[in-house]
C-alpha positions, 0 to 999 in steps of 0.5 A: 313600356313599364309592364312587368310582363311584355309580349311581342307578336310578329306578323306579316300582314294586317289581319294575320294577328287578329285571326291568330292571336286576337283573343290572346292579345285582348287578354293579356292586355286586360291583364296589364301585360305590355303587348306590341304588334310588329307588322312587316307589311301593309298587305297591298296584295290582299284580295278585297272582299268589299266590292265598292273598295275593289278600286284599291287593288294592286292592279288598279289605284294600289292604295289597299295598303294605306286602307289596311293601316286604318283597318288595323288601327280599328282592330287594335282598338278593339283589342286594347292594343296601343303599341303596334308598329310596322317593320322599318316604318309603314310602307317600308316593305311591301306584301309579296303576293303568293309564290310565283306571282309578279308581286314577288318581283316588285322592288320593295317585296318583303320576300326579296328584302335584305335579311340583315337590314329587316332583322336589324329593324326587329332587333331594334324593337326587341331591344326597346320593348324587352319582351319575355315572350315572342310569338310568330309563325313556324318555318313554313309560315303557316301555309307557305305565304312568302311574307309569313315565311320571311316574318318567321326568318326575321323574327327568329334571327332578331331574337338571337341577335338581340341577345348578342352584346356584340351585334349592332350595339347601336340598336340598344342594350342586349335582350334575351327573350325567355320564351318563343312560340309559333302559331299552331292549329291542332288536328283534333280542333280542326277536325271537330270544326269541320264535323260541327259544320257538317252537322250544320249542313255547311261545306267544310272550308278545306273542301278540295284540299284533301285529308287534314293531314295534308293541310299545311297549318294543321299540326299534330296535337302532340306538338302543340304546347300551349292553349290560351283560353281567352274565350272571355275576350272572344267578343273583342276578337270578333270586333277586331275581325269586323275591323278588317272588312276588306280581308275577313267575312265574319258572318261566314259559317267558320266564324258564326257557328250556331253552337258554342264551337264558334265561341271556342274557335274564337277564343281559344288560341293554340302554340308551339314553344320552340325556345326557352323553358317550358312552364307548368302544365296546368291546362288540358292535355298536359299543356301550358295555359299561359305564354308566360307560364314558369317566368317570374314577374 
């Protein structure tokens, strides 16, 4: 990869990348940034939203993972991302399902993976790609899914290990990542969306979950350090979401609001920097407006 600026995103399942970072990825591809996606499982345990494909489910033919590889290919084509990979190769680690489910006991479940082995696979990617910026989940995996938590652990340990010349020199020359970000959803943004849906007569997608403060992936505004405005690429994100039909219903009210907020939901993505030096706060609310802010090149 020869691009001067390089971005690596580490996600748990196909579709996580598009929901969290699709517009960001499309923007940076358009700007000539080298964008690499590393996905940790095939998402075999996902709920299937397309009735005629229900036989692919884990308790039937158990072929959803293979199908989702092709969904991911379509999503990446929509975003313009050419470099997308699976941790250890496609199918090396299996979707673990939610906590306490039988899927957690599967011998290939990512949640039960040997962490040193999984980190080594990620270190090899970091040292090959040599990204200045890495994006992944927070320590809770956003909402507590075991694969998201494990992806966080693997990404964070890989960043540290890749910079250590003494760690597995057989995996390539050491590389120090300049900045690490976690995906974040500011409380004010979620509240604005819920209020807009109420004004349209739509029920909140968080009905029954209590106050916004109790929703795991909603974070205080003050911890959000970067807002990437990629509204010009919201159409590409929309197309990428439609490429994941077994998992995402794009025509629902959350993603199809009849006012400009729908564009805002799709096109502005938020991050919390947890490693490296912060760049200039050129965006609104004293935030960075670029994941590469402050970096040379």
